[in-house]
C-alpha positions in Angstrom: 0.0 0.0 -0.1 1.3 3.4 -0.8 2.7 5.5 2.0 0.2 8.0 1.4 -2.7 6.0 1.8 -1.6 4.6 4.9 -1.1 8.4 6.6 -4.6 9.5 5.2 -6.1 6.4 6.9 -4.1 6.9 10.4 -4.9 10.2 10.4 -8.7 10.4 9.2 -9.1 7.4 12.4 -7.5 10.1 14.6 -9.5 13.0 13.6 -12.5 10.6 14.3 -11.4 9.4 17.0 -10.8 12.4 18.7 -14.1 13.4 17.6 -16.1 10.1 19.0 -13.9 10.5 21.8 -15.1 14.4 22.9 -18.7 13.3 22.1 -18.6 11.0 24.9 -16.7 13.3 27.1 -19.8 15.8 26.6 -22.1 13.0 27.4 -20.2 11.9 30.3 -20.1 15.6 31.5 -23.8 16.6 31.0 -25.0 13.9 32.7 -23.0 14.8 36.2 -24.5 17.7 35.4 -27.7 16.7 35.5 -27.1 14.4 38.6 -25.6 17.2 40.3 -28.4 19.7 39.5 -30.8 16.7 40.8 -28.9 16.8 44.3 -29.0 20.7 44.3 -32.8 20.6 44.0 -33.4 17.6 46.6 -31.4 19.4 49.0 -33.7 22.2 48.5 -36.8 20.7 49.1 -35.2 19.0 51.8 -34.5 22.3 53.3 -38.0 23.0 52.6 -39.3 20.3 54.5 -37.8 21.1 57.2 -38.3 24.6 57.8 -42.2 23.8 57.4 -41.0 21.5 60.5 -39.9 24.3 62.3 -42.9 26.3 61.2 -45.2 24.3 62.9 -44.1 25.5 66.4 -44.5 28.9 65.1 -48.0 28.3 64.2 -48.3 26.2 67.1 -48.0 29.6 69.4 -50.2 31.6 66.8 -53.0 29.3 67.3 -52.7 28.8 71.2 -52.4 33.0 71.0 -55.4 33.1 69.2 -58.4 36.0 70.9 -61.3 34.6 69.1 -62.7 31.6 67.4 -62.6 32.9 63.9 -59.3 33.8 64.3 -58.2 30.4 65.9 -60.1 28.8 62.9 -57.9 30.7 60.5 -54.7 29.2 61.9 -55.0 26.1 59.7 -52.0 23.6 59.7 -50.6 24.6 56.1 -46.9 24.2 56.7 -47.7 20.5 58.1 -49.9 20.3 54.8 -46.8 21.2 52.5 -44.5 18.9 54.8 -46.7 16.3 53.6 -46.7 16.8 50.5 -42.8 17.5 50.0 -42.3 13.6 51.5 -44.9 12.0 49.0 -43.5 14.1 45.8 -39.7 13.6 46.9 -38.7 11.8 50.4 -41.3 8.2 51.3 -39.2 8.0 53.9 -40.8 10.7 55.8 -44.8 10.5 54.4 -45.7 8.3 57.2 -44.0 10.7 59.8 -45.3 13.5 58.1 -48.7 12.4 58.2 -48.6 12.2 61.5 -47.3 15.1 62.2 -50.0 16.7 60.4 -53.1 14.8 61.8 -51.8 16.2 65.2 -51.5 19.5 63.9 -55.0 19.0 62.9 -56.3 17.0 65.9 -54.4 19.8 68.3 -56.4 22.7 66.7 -59.6 20.7 66.7 -59.2 20.9 70.3 -58.6 24.5 70.3 -61.4 25.0 68.5 -63.9 22.8 70.1 -63.0 24.2 73.4 -63.2 27.6 72.9 -65.4 29.2 75.5 -65.4 33.2 75.0 -63.9 34.0 78.1 -62.5 37.7 78.1 -59.0 38.2 78.1 -58.3 34.5 77.9 -56.9 33.1 74.6 -57.4 30.4 72.8 -55.3 28.2 74.4 -56.0 29.3 78.1 -59.9 29.2 77.0 -59.2 25.2 76.1 -57.3 24.4 79.3 -59.7 26.0 81.4 -62.4 24.0 79.8 -60.8 20.7 78.9 -57.4 20.3 80.7 -56.8 16.7 79.8 -57.9 17.0 75.7 -55.1 19.8 75.7 -52.3 17.9 77.0 -52.7 15.1 75.2 -53.2 16.9 71.6 -50.3 19.2 72.8 -48.2 15.8 73.2 -49.0 14.3 70.3 -48.3 17.3 68.5 -44.8 17.7 70.2 -44.1 13.9 69.9 -45.1 14.2 66.1 -43.0 17.0 65.1 -39.9 15.6 67.3 -40.4 12.1 65.4 -40.5 14.0 62.3 -37.7 16.3 63.0 -35.5 12.7 63.9 -36.2 11.6 61.0 -35.5 14.1 58.9 -32.0 14.2 60.5 -31.6 11.0 59.9 -31.9 10.4 56.1 -30.3 13.8 55.7 -27.2 13.0 54.4 -29.4 10.3 52.1 -31.4 13.2 50.8 -28.8 16.2 50.5 -25.9 14.8 48.9 -25.3 18.4 46.5 
């Protein structure tokens, strides 16, 4: 075979190999970038879920300090519902505990509303304690326990869901 043909074949093969290698590296890099973006997104959603659980304490205080029945009725546990939604979509290991947290939040609000007595100068929490201390304490304990369990699970699974 003529040397020029061999040199041409080698040059063409080298060029095609370079293009193929470049494309392969681009594909791998694109895949790694997508993986990283997914991890960053999941970390953001995990932090959002944790913040909703933390906001539960603020919700509890606002509910207890409500001055009227209509005001207490408007203090729905939206933070707990958002936590359940995030767990259902992204974090299945937390779903059951998030649902328990939502149920405990709803129960606590129900106890506050059912035990409102329209006593002037007392907030909704004090009125509920005054009318049915046992129901108030049980609902409060259930809420705090559910929040504590969910927080513990969030901490336990953080390394699994927040790799970014």
